[in-house]
C-alpha positions as CSV (number, residue, x, y, z in Angstrom):
1,X,-33.5,34.6,-9.6
2,X,-33.6,30.9,-10.3
3,X,-30.2,29.8,-11.8
4,X,-29.6,27.5,-15.0
5,X,-28.9,23.7,-15.0
6,X,-25.2,25.2,-16.1
7,X,-24.8,27.7,-13.6
8,X,-25.4,24.6,-11.0
9,X,-23.4,22.4,-12.9
10,X,-20.8,24.9,-12.4
11,X,-21.1,25.4,-9.1
12,X,-21.1,21.7,-8.1
13,X,-17.8,21.4,-9.9
14,X,-16.3,24.6,-8.4
15,X,-17.1,23.2,-4.7
16,X,-15.5,20.1,-5.3
17,X,-12.4,21.7,-7.0
18,X,-12.4,24.0,-3.6
19,X,-12.6,20.8,-1.3
20,X,-9.7,19.1,-3.3
21,X,-7.8,22.0,-3.4
22,X,-8.0,22.3,0.5
23,X,-7.6,19.0,1.2
24,X,-4.4,18.2,-1.1
25,X,-2.2,17.2,1.8
26,X,-4.8,15.4,3.8
27,X,-6.0,12.9,0.8
28,X,-2.4,12.3,0.6
29,X,-1.7,11.8,4.1
30,X,-4.3,9.3,4.2
31,X,-3.5,7.4,0.6
32,X,-0.2,7.3,2.0
33,X,-1.3,4.8,4.7
34,X,-2.0,1.6,1.9
35,X,-1.5,3.6,-1.0
36,X,1.1,5.1,-2.9
37,X,0.6,8.6,-1.2
38,X,-0.5,10.7,-4.3
39,X,-4.1,10.5,-4.7
40,X,-4.5,14.4,-2.7
41,X,-1.9,15.4,-5.1
42,X,-3.4,14.1,-8.5
43,X,-7.1,15.0,-7.5
44,X,-6.3,18.6,-6.7
45,X,-4.4,19.0,-10.3
46,X,-7.1,17.8,-12.2
47,X,-9.3,20.1,-10.4
48,X,-7.1,22.6,-10.4
49,X,-6.7,22.1,-14.1
50,X,-10.3,22.8,-14.3
51,X,-11.4,25.1,-12.4
52,X,-8.5,27.6,-13.0
53,X,-6.1,26.8,-15.7
54,X,-9.1,26.1,-18.9
55,X,-12.0,27.5,-16.8
56,X,-12.9,30.3,-19.0
57,X,-12.3,28.3,-22.1
58,X,-14.6,25.0,-21.4
59,X,-17.5,24.9,-23.6
60,X,-20.5,26.7,-21.9
61,X,-22.8,25.6,-25.1
62,X,-25.4,22.8,-22.6
63,X,-24.5,21.4,-19.5
64,X,-23.3,18.1,-21.5
65,X,-20.8,20.1,-23.7
66,X,-19.4,21.9,-20.4
67,X,-18.8,18.1,-18.3
68,X,-17.6,16.5,-21.5
69,X,-14.8,19.3,-21.5
70,X,-14.3,19.3,-17.7
71,X,-13.2,15.4,-18.5
72,X,-11.3,16.5,-21.0
73,X,-9.4,19.0,-18.8
74,X,-9.1,15.9,-15.9
75,X,-7.9,13.7,-17.7
76,X,-5.3,15.5,-19.3
77,X,-3.3,16.9,-16.8
78,X,-3.9,13.8,-14.3
79,X,-2.9,10.4,-15.4
80,X,-3.3,6.9,-13.3
81,X,-6.5,6.2,-12.0
82,X,-7.5,9.6,-10.5
83,X,-8.0,10.7,-13.9
84,X,-9.3,8.0,-15.6
85,X,-11.8,7.0,-12.6
86,X,-12.7,10.9,-11.9
87,X,-12.6,12.0,-15.5
88,X,-15.1,9.1,-16.8
89,X,-17.5,10.1,-13.8
90,X,-17.5,14.0,-15.5
91,X,-17.3,12.3,-19.8
92,X,-20.3,9.8,-18.6
93,X,-22.5,12.5,-17.0
94,X,-21.8,14.7,-19.8
95,X,-23.2,11.9,-22.1
96,X,-25.7,11.5,-20.9
97,X,-27.1,14.9,-20.4
98,X,-26.6,14.9,-24.5
99,X,-27.8,18.6,-25.8
100,X,-30.4,19.1,-23.2
101,X,-30.3,23.0,-22.2
102,X,-31.7,22.3,-18.9
103,X,-31.9,19.1,-16.4
104,X,-34.5,18.0,-14.2
105,X,-33.4,15.9,-11.0
106,X,-34.6,12.6,-12.3
107,X,-32.0,13.5,-15.4
108,X,-29.4,14.3,-12.8
109,X,-30.1,10.9,-11.1
110,X,-29.6,9.2,-14.4
111,X,-26.2,10.9,-15.4
112,X,-25.2,10.0,-11.7
113,X,-26.1,6.2,-12.1
114,X,-24.2,6.8,-15.5
115,X,-21.2,8.0,-14.4
116,X,-21.0,5.4,-11.7
117,X,-21.2,2.1,-14.3
118,X,-18.3,4.2,-16.0
119,X,-16.1,4.3,-12.9
120,X,-17.0,0.8,-12.0
121,X,-16.3,-0.6,-15.5
122,X,-12.9,1.9,-15.8
123,X,-11.8,1.0,-11.9
124,X,-12.8,-2.5,-12.0
125,X,-14.7,-2.3,-9.1
126,X,-17.6,-3.2,-7.3
127,X,-19.5,-2.6,-4.4
128,X,-17.4,-3.9,-1.1
129,X,-14.1,-3.6,-2.6
130,X,-13.6,-0.5,-0.4
131,X,-13.2,2.6,-2.8
132,X,-15.0,5.8,-3.3
133,X,-18.0,3.7,-4.6
134,X,-18.8,2.7,-1.3
135,X,-19.8,6.2,-0.1
136,X,-20.9,7.3,-3.8
137,X,-23.4,5.0,-4.4
138,X,-25.3,4.7,-0.9
139,X,-25.0,8.7,-1.1
140,X,-26.7,8.5,-4.1
141,X,-29.5,6.1,-3.0
142,X,-30.2,8.3,-0.1
143,X,-30.5,11.4,-2.4
144,X,-32.8,9.7,-4.5
145,X,-34.8,7.9,-2.1
146,X,-35.4,11.6,-0.3
147,X,-36.5,13.5,-3.7
148,X,-38.8,10.9,-4.7
149,X,-40.4,11.1,-1.6
150,X,-41.0,14.7,-2.0
151,X,-37.9,16.1,-0.6
152,X,-36.6,19.0,-1.9
153,X,-32.7,18.9,-3.7
154,X,-31.1,20.4,-0.6
155,X,-32.8,17.9,1.6
156,X,-31.6,14.9,-1.0
157,X,-27.8,16.6,-0.3
158,X,-27.9,16.6,3.3
159,X,-29.2,13.0,3.4
160,X,-26.6,12.2,1.1
161,X,-23.7,13.5,2.7
162,X,-24.6,11.8,6.0
163,X,-24.5,8.6,4.4
164,X,-21.4,9.3,3.0
165,X,-19.8,9.8,6.1
166,X,-21.4,7.1,7.6
167,X,-20.2,4.8,4.8
168,X,-16.0,5.9,5.3
169,X,-16.4,4.0,9.0
170,X,-18.5,1.4,7.8
171,X,-16.0,0.4,5.2
172,X,-12.9,1.3,7.4
173,X,-12.2,-1.8,8.8
174,X,-12.7,-4.1,5.7
175,X,-9.8,-5.2,3.2
176,X,-9.5,-3.4,0.2
177,X,-10.1,-5.6,-2.4
178,X,-9.3,-2.9,-5.4
179,X,-5.9,-0.5,-5.9
180,X,-2.7,-0.2,-4.7
181,X,-4.4,-0.8,-1.2
182,X,-5.4,-3.9,-2.0
183,X,-1.7,-5.1,-2.4
184,X,-1.2,-4.8,1.1
185,X,-3.8,-7.5,2.5
186,X,-5.2,-7.2,6.0
187,X,-2.5,-4.4,7.0
188,X,-6.0,-2.3,4.9
189,X,-7.6,-3.0,7.5
190,X,-8.9,-0.2,10.0
191,X,-7.6,2.3,7.6
192,X,-9.4,5.6,5.2
193,X,-10.1,4.6,2.0
194,X,-9.3,8.4,0.7
195,X,-11.3,8.5,-2.2
196,X,-14.5,7.6,0.2
197,X,-13.5,10.1,2.3
198,X,-13.3,13.0,-0.6
199,X,-16.6,12.4,-1.7
200,X,-18.1,12.5,1.6
201,X,-16.2,15.8,2.0
202,X,-17.5,17.1,-0.8
203,X,-20.7,16.0,-0.8
204,X,-20.7,17.8,3.1
205,X,-19.2,20.9,1.6
206,X,-21.9,20.9,-1.3
207,X,-25.1,20.3,1.6
208,X,-23.2,23.0,3.2
209,X,-23.4,26.0,0.8
210,X,-26.4,24.9,-1.3
211,X,-28.9,26.5,0.8
212,X,-27.7,29.8,0.2
213,X,-27.7,29.3,-3.8
214,X,-30.9,30.0,-6.0
215,X,-31.7,26.5,-7.4
216,X,-33.3,25.1,-10.8
């Protein structure tokens, strides 16, 4: 049995939420080293609002409308940078999806790329600033490379997860140039970026559970 694009997106959002909720304290601990220590709480609050409080009320007319409602629920419950950045990503993905009922892999990649550009603008960040983008963008590139060369979405997810995790180590020695961590200067060296770790863990979880799911 093949599930719809909407069901697949619901599955992805729920999986991301599971990671955020299960690792609330861990993400706060990572963020507290050079940040204000609230990233885990903010991320968990946003996803809890989406997948628990408002889940049954989200607009399921099509994937785009669903993602726009996800964005509104997330941003409505979380202030600060986390609400803005992650909410913008969901909103932009929903906008790019438009009114399509079913989405192709190409559609999904366009949605993610559009989301990334929005995150860059909203966060005033780019690659090299030691943010979640330094894991998210290379992971997206890895996924695209695999599927463009004939690999399955599962193969792409596995590659993306591996690259995202590798990037958390690559950027660890860097000096943060964006967010509260940037205020600490060289003290941000040899520390993990909490957002990048969250991206890696979400990618890993998706890769782990994807194989057991019916796919589009």
